[in-house]
C-alpha positions in Angstrom: -1.4 -45.7 -48.4 2.3 -46.0 -47.8 5.2 -46.9 -50.0 8.6 -46.8 -48.3 12.1 -48.0 -49.2 15.3 -48.6 -47.3 18.6 -49.1 -49.0 20.0 -51.6 -46.5 17.5 -54.4 -45.8 19.8 -55.7 -43.0 19.4 -52.4 -41.1 15.6 -52.8 -41.0 16.0 -56.4 -39.8 18.2 -55.1 -36.9 15.5 -52.6 -36.0 12.7 -55.2 -36.0 15.0 -57.5 -33.9 14.9 -54.9 -31.1 11.1 -55.2 -30.9 10.5 -58.9 -31.5 12.9 -59.8 -28.7 10.0 -58.9 -26.3 6.7 -59.0 -28.3 5.4 -61.3 -31.0 2.9 -58.9 -32.6 2.5 -55.2 -32.6 0.9 -52.2 -34.3 3.1 -49.7 -36.2 1.9 -46.1 -36.5 3.0 -44.7 -39.8 2.8 -40.9 -40.3 4.5 -38.5 -42.6 7.2 -38.0 -39.9 8.2 -41.6 -39.6 7.2 -45.0 -38.0 6.7 -45.8 -34.3 5.4 -48.6 -32.1 4.7 -48.6 -28.4 3.3 -51.6 -26.4 3.6 -53.8 -23.4 4.9 -57.3 -23.6 2.3 -60.0 -22.9 3.5 -60.5 -19.3 3.0 -56.8 -18.5 6.5 -56.7 -17.0 8.1 -54.6 -19.7 7.3 -52.0 -22.3 9.0 -51.2 -25.6 8.9 -47.9 -27.5 10.4 -47.8 -31.0 10.6 -44.8 -33.4 12.4 -44.1 -36.6 12.2 -40.9 -38.6 11.4 -40.6 -42.3 15.0 -39.5 -43.0 16.2 -43.1 -42.4 14.5 -44.2 -45.6 15.5 -43.5 -49.2 11.8 -43.3 -50.1 9.0 -42.4 -47.7 5.6 -41.8 -49.4 2.7 -41.7 -46.9 -0.6 -40.3 -48.1 -2.2 -40.3 -44.6 -1.4 -41.7 -41.2 -2.1 -45.4 -40.7 -1.8 -48.0 -38.1 -0.9 -51.5 -39.2 -0.8 -54.6 -37.0 1.6 -57.3 -37.9 2.8 -60.7 -36.6 6.4 -59.6 -35.7 7.7 -63.1 -35.5 6.7 -63.8 -39.1 8.1 -60.4 -40.2 11.4 -61.2 -38.4 11.6 -64.6 -40.1 11.2 -63.0 -43.5 13.8 -60.3 -42.8 16.2 -63.0 -41.6 16.4 -64.1 -45.2 18.0 -60.8 -46.2 21.0 -61.2 -48.5 24.0 -59.0 -49.0 23.5 -55.6 -50.6 19.7 -56.0 -50.9 17.3 -53.0 -50.7 13.9 -53.4 -49.1 10.5 -51.9 -50.0 7.3 -52.1 -48.0 3.9 -50.9 -49.2 0.3 -51.4 -48.5 -1.5 -53.9 -50.7 -5.1 -54.3 -49.7 -5.2 -55.8 -46.2 -1.6 -57.0 -46.6 1.9 -55.5 -46.4 3.9 -56.2 -49.5 7.6 -56.7 -48.8 10.2 -56.8 -51.7 13.9 -57.5 -51.5 15.8 -55.9 -54.4 19.2 -57.3 -55.3 21.5 -56.4 -58.2 19.9 -59.0 -60.5 16.9 -60.3 -58.4 13.7 -59.5 -56.7 11.9 -61.4 -54.0 8.4 -60.6 -52.9 6.5 -61.5 -49.8 3.1 -60.5 -48.4 2.1 -60.4 -44.8 -1.5 -60.1 -43.7 -2.4 -57.2 -41.4 -3.9 -58.3 -38.1 -5.9 -56.7 -35.3 -3.6 -55.7 -32.5 -4.3 -53.8 -29.3 -4.1 -50.1 -30.1 -1.3 -47.8 -28.7 -3.1 -47.1 -25.4 -0.1 -47.9 -23.2 1.3 -44.7 -21.6 5.0 -44.2 -20.9 5.6 -44.3 -17.1 6.0 -40.8 -15.7 9.1 -41.2 -13.5 11.5 -38.5 -12.4 14.7 -40.6 -12.4 17.4 -39.9 -9.9 20.3 -41.4 -11.7 21.4 -41.8 -15.4 24.2 -44.1 -16.4 25.6 -44.4 -19.9 27.3 -47.7 -20.4 29.3 -49.2 -23.4 27.0 -51.8 -25.0 29.7 -54.5 -25.0 30.5 -53.8 -21.3 26.8 -54.1 -20.5 26.7 -57.5 -22.0 29.6 -58.6 -19.9 27.9 -57.4 -16.8 24.8 -59.4 -17.6 27.0 -62.5 -18.3 28.8 -62.1 -14.9 25.4 -61.8 -13.0 24.0 -64.8 -14.9 26.7 -67.0 -13.4 25.0 -66.7 -10.0 21.5 -65.5 -10.4 18.5 -64.9 -12.7 18.3 -61.3 -11.3 20.7 -58.4 -11.4 20.9 -55.3 -9.2 22.0 -51.9 -10.2 23.1 -49.2 -7.7 24.1 -45.7 -8.8 26.1 -43.4 -6.4 27.7 -40.1 -7.0 31.1 -41.5 -8.0 30.4 -45.1 -9.0 28.0 -47.6 -10.6 27.6 -51.0 -9.0 26.4 -54.3 -10.4 25.1 -56.8 -7.9 24.0 -60.4 -8.1 23.2 -63.0 -5.5 22.1 -66.6 -5.6 22.8 -70.1 -4.2 26.1 -70.4 -6.1 27.5 -67.1 -4.5 27.5 -63.3 -4.7 28.8 -60.7 -7.2 29.6 -57.0 -6.8 31.2 -55.0 -9.6 32.1 -51.4 -9.2 32.7 -49.1 -12.1 33.8 -45.4 -11.8 32.8 -42.6 -14.1 34.7 -41.7 -17.3 36.2 -45.1 -17.9 36.1 -47.4 -20.9 32.9 -48.9 -19.4 31.0 -46.0 -17.9 30.8 -43.1 -20.4 28.7 -40.9 -18.3 27.3 -41.0 -14.7 24.8 -38.4 -13.5 23.4 -38.8 -10.0 21.1 -36.3 -8.3 20.2 -38.9 -5.7 21.5 -42.5 -5.1 19.3 -45.2 -6.7 19.1 -48.9 -6.6 16.8 -51.7 -7.8 16.9 -55.3 -9.0 15.7 -56.6 -12.4 15.0 -59.8 -14.3 18.1 -60.8 -16.2 16.3 -62.6 -19.0 14.4 -59.5 -19.9 17.4 -57.3 -19.9 19.3 -59.7 -22.1 16.5 -59.6 -24.6 16.3 -55.8 -24.5 19.9 -55.2 -25.4 20.3 -58.1 -27.8 19.8 -55.9 -30.8 22.0 -53.0 -29.6 24.9 -52.5 -31.9 28.4 -53.4 -30.7 30.6 -50.5 -29.7 27.7 -48.2 -29.0 26.2 -46.8 -25.8 23.2 -47.9 -23.6 21.6 -45.4 -21.2 20.1 -46.7 -18.0 17.8 -44.4 -16.0 17.2 -45.4 -12.4 15.1 -44.6 -9.4 14.9 -46.8 -6.3 12.4 -49.5 -6.7 10.9 -48.0 -9.8 10.9 -49.3 -13.4 14.2 -49.1 -15.2 14.5 -47.3 -18.5 16.9 -48.7 -21.1 17.6 -46.6 -24.2 19.9 -47.0 -27.2 20.0 -46.2 -30.9 20.3 -48.3 -34.1 21.4 -45.7 -36.6 18.5 -43.1 -36.7 16.1 -45.4 -34.8 15.4 -44.8 -31.1 14.6 -47.7 -28.9 13.5 -47.4 -25.3 12.3 -50.0 -22.8 10.8 -49.9 -19.4 11.3 -52.9 -17.0 9.5 -53.3 -13.7 11.7 -54.0 -10.7 11.9 -57.4 -9.0 10.4 -57.1 -5.5 11.2 -59.9 -3.0 8.1 -61.2 -1.3 
């Protein structure tokens, strides 16, 4: 049994948005330490790993570890109804999850059925990345917009002193160069140059829930999956995205 409460219901909505951007159902692992989820998207191109510690909640009562499968699209729709200054509680209720929004003078209650979802068998790729780039989230969004003008794919290239964004399509070509320690690149660590190309749509969906004026970390190795990481408050979100390989 679990009974948890969060003082800002909108915060939990933002956390769920980071998952539902890629998958429509998933299994949450709930332990005394916190809540986590790890799964591949249906296409097998990307993977999401979400974790949030118990300290993010104002109440976190968990008798024993549990795994609950939920339709995330339906959960997201319910959370989208969040109103200003509402608290949120979630508790196990038979084979359902009871969700309650608590306002100053109101209470709204929903119940979502638990569903059978593929268990957390997907392993995080073991990659020794050669380059790590920490980018301002708003700047990252601008990079993706620039690339989208010309292509459905975006290339990243990390060198010792610069980070490059590349795009190429029938309309034309793009190359952006950003140096370390600027308003765009907060940190650039390169043990070996790295470059790879990725699907723009997936990247846009991955960073869609990232807060404005925060940082996104990209970990690169030539022609290996990209790792994208950021935080939403105390929650940690990481994605892996397979590279695009021209045939």
